[in-house]
C-alpha positions as CSV (number, residue, x, y, z in Angstrom):
1,M,-20.6,66.6,49.3
2,P,-18.7,66.9,52.7
3,E,-18.7,64.3,54.9
4,A,-21.0,64.5,58.1
5,L,-19.3,64.8,61.4
6,H,-20.6,64.0,64.7
7,I,-21.6,66.9,66.9
8,R,-19.0,66.0,69.4
9,K,-16.1,65.7,67.0
10,Q,-17.3,69.4,65.7
11,L,-17.4,70.4,69.4
12,R,-13.9,69.0,70.0
13,D,-12.5,70.5,66.5
14,R,-14.2,74.1,67.6
15,A,-12.5,73.8,71.0
16,V,-9.1,73.0,69.4
17,T,-9.4,76.1,67.2
18,A,-10.2,78.3,69.9
19,L,-7.5,77.2,72.2
20,T,-4.7,77.2,69.7
21,G,-2.3,80.1,70.1
22,L,-2.6,80.7,73.8
23,A,0.4,82.3,75.0
24,I,1.5,79.5,77.2
25,T,0.7,76.3,75.4
26,Q,0.8,78.1,71.7
27,E,0.0,75.3,69.0
28,K,0.4,72.3,71.4
29,V,-3.4,71.6,71.4
30,F,-4.5,67.9,70.5
31,A,-8.0,66.6,70.1
32,S,-7.3,63.3,72.0
33,R,-7.8,61.7,75.5
34,V,-5.2,59.2,74.5
35,Y,-1.9,60.8,73.5
36,E,1.5,59.9,74.1
37,I,3.0,63.2,75.2
38,E,6.8,63.8,74.7
39,D,8.6,66.3,76.9
40,S,8.9,68.6,73.8
41,E,5.1,69.0,73.7
42,L,4.7,70.2,77.4
43,P,3.1,72.2,78.3
44,C,0.2,71.1,76.0
45,L,-3.8,70.7,76.0
46,L,-5.5,67.5,75.5
47,I,-9.4,68.1,74.3
48,S,-11.9,65.2,74.6
49,T,-15.5,64.7,74.9
50,E,-16.1,61.9,77.6
51,Q,-19.9,62.1,78.3
52,D,-23.1,63.0,76.6
53,S,-26.6,63.1,77.3
54,A,-29.8,64.0,75.3
55,E,-33.2,65.6,76.4
56,T,-36.3,65.7,74.1
57,G,-37.5,69.4,73.7
58,S,-40.5,68.8,71.4
59,M,-43.2,66.4,70.7
60,G,-43.8,65.2,67.3
61,Y,-41.4,64.0,64.6
62,P,-38.7,65.0,64.0
63,R,-38.1,66.2,67.9
64,L,-35.7,68.8,68.9
65,I,-33.1,67.5,71.2
66,T,-30.7,69.3,73.5
67,R,-27.5,67.4,73.9
68,T,-25.6,68.1,77.1
69,I,-21.8,67.1,75.9
70,Y,-19.1,67.3,78.7
71,L,-15.9,68.8,77.1
72,V,-12.5,68.1,78.8
73,V,-9.7,70.3,78.4
74,K,-6.7,68.4,80.1
75,V,-4.0,71.0,80.9
76,C,-0.6,68.9,80.8
77,V,2.9,70.3,82.4
78,K,6.1,69.0,83.6
79,S,5.8,68.7,87.0
80,S,8.1,71.0,89.2
81,K,8.0,72.9,92.4
82,N,5.7,75.5,90.7
83,F,3.3,73.0,89.1
84,D,0.4,74.6,90.8
85,D,1.3,78.1,89.5
86,K,1.9,76.8,85.9
87,V,-1.4,75.0,85.6
88,D,-3.3,77.8,87.2
89,A,-1.7,80.2,84.4
90,I,-2.8,77.8,81.7
91,C,-6.4,77.3,83.3
92,L,-6.6,81.2,83.6
93,E,-5.9,81.4,79.6
94,V,-8.4,78.7,78.9
95,E,-11.1,80.0,81.0
96,E,-10.6,83.5,79.6
97,K,-10.6,82.1,75.9
98,L,-13.7,79.8,76.1
99,A,-15.7,82.4,78.4
100,S,-15.2,85.0,75.4
101,E,-16.4,82.2,72.9
102,I,-19.4,80.5,74.7
103,T,-21.2,79.4,71.6
104,L,-17.8,78.3,69.9
105,G,-18.9,79.8,66.7
106,G,-22.4,79.4,66.7
107,L,-22.2,75.5,67.6
108,C,-23.2,75.7,71.4
109,M,-26.4,77.5,73.0
110,D,-24.0,77.6,76.1
111,L,-20.5,76.7,77.3
112,K,-19.7,76.9,81.1
113,L,-17.0,75.4,83.2
114,L,-18.2,72.7,86.0
115,Q,-14.9,71.7,87.6
116,T,-11.4,71.4,87.7
117,T,-9.5,68.5,89.1
118,M,-5.5,68.2,89.4
119,E,-3.5,65.0,89.2
120,F,0.1,64.1,89.0
121,E,1.8,61.1,87.4
122,A,5.4,59.9,87.5
123,G,7.0,57.9,84.9
124,G,8.1,58.4,81.4
125,E,10.8,61.0,80.6
126,S,9.8,63.1,83.7
127,A,6.9,63.3,86.0
128,V,3.8,65.0,84.5
129,G,1.1,67.0,86.4
130,F,-2.6,67.6,84.8
131,A,-5.4,69.6,85.3
132,S,-8.8,68.3,83.9
133,M,-11.4,71.2,83.2
134,V,-14.9,69.9,82.6
135,W,-16.9,72.2,80.4
136,Q,-20.8,71.7,79.9
137,A,-21.6,72.4,76.3
138,D,-25.5,72.5,75.5
139,I,-26.2,71.9,71.9
140,R,-29.6,71.7,70.2
141,I,-30.0,69.6,67.3
142,V,-33.1,67.8,65.4
143,E,-32.9,64.1,66.0
144,T,-32.9,63.3,62.1
145,T,-29.8,65.6,61.8
146,P,-27.5,64.7,64.5
147,D,-24.7,66.4,62.7
148,T,-26.2,69.8,62.8
149,A,-26.6,72.3,65.4
150,I,-29.6,74.8,65.3
């Protein structure tokens, strides 16, 4: 019997699968918010789930639950004078891909971009710039089977 995976892990895994192979970041997509990035791995995407809330959708037992999970796609690039252009090009690819797969293979009821923030970090081998894209994923489950989307 396969091991049950939390719905958040399933969401991260599906996002990694969907975003692997984009023209700019190619295979450099990692399901981790904590990842030591080498220069050779830039540009890349880091995928994490950073917040989760639940709303009861039915009475009785077991109840239907709508989980709202915030999926973060962190774009990481070597900082340069054209940082904004590089980040925007990668964000465009991510937005186009996820907009074409808003259910991520039937896992989500909906997936939508909420915000994008930019940051810059000096240090390491070189300076790195980031864009954090926050996506809202709505997933319905039954409370007794939190590893299965319905």
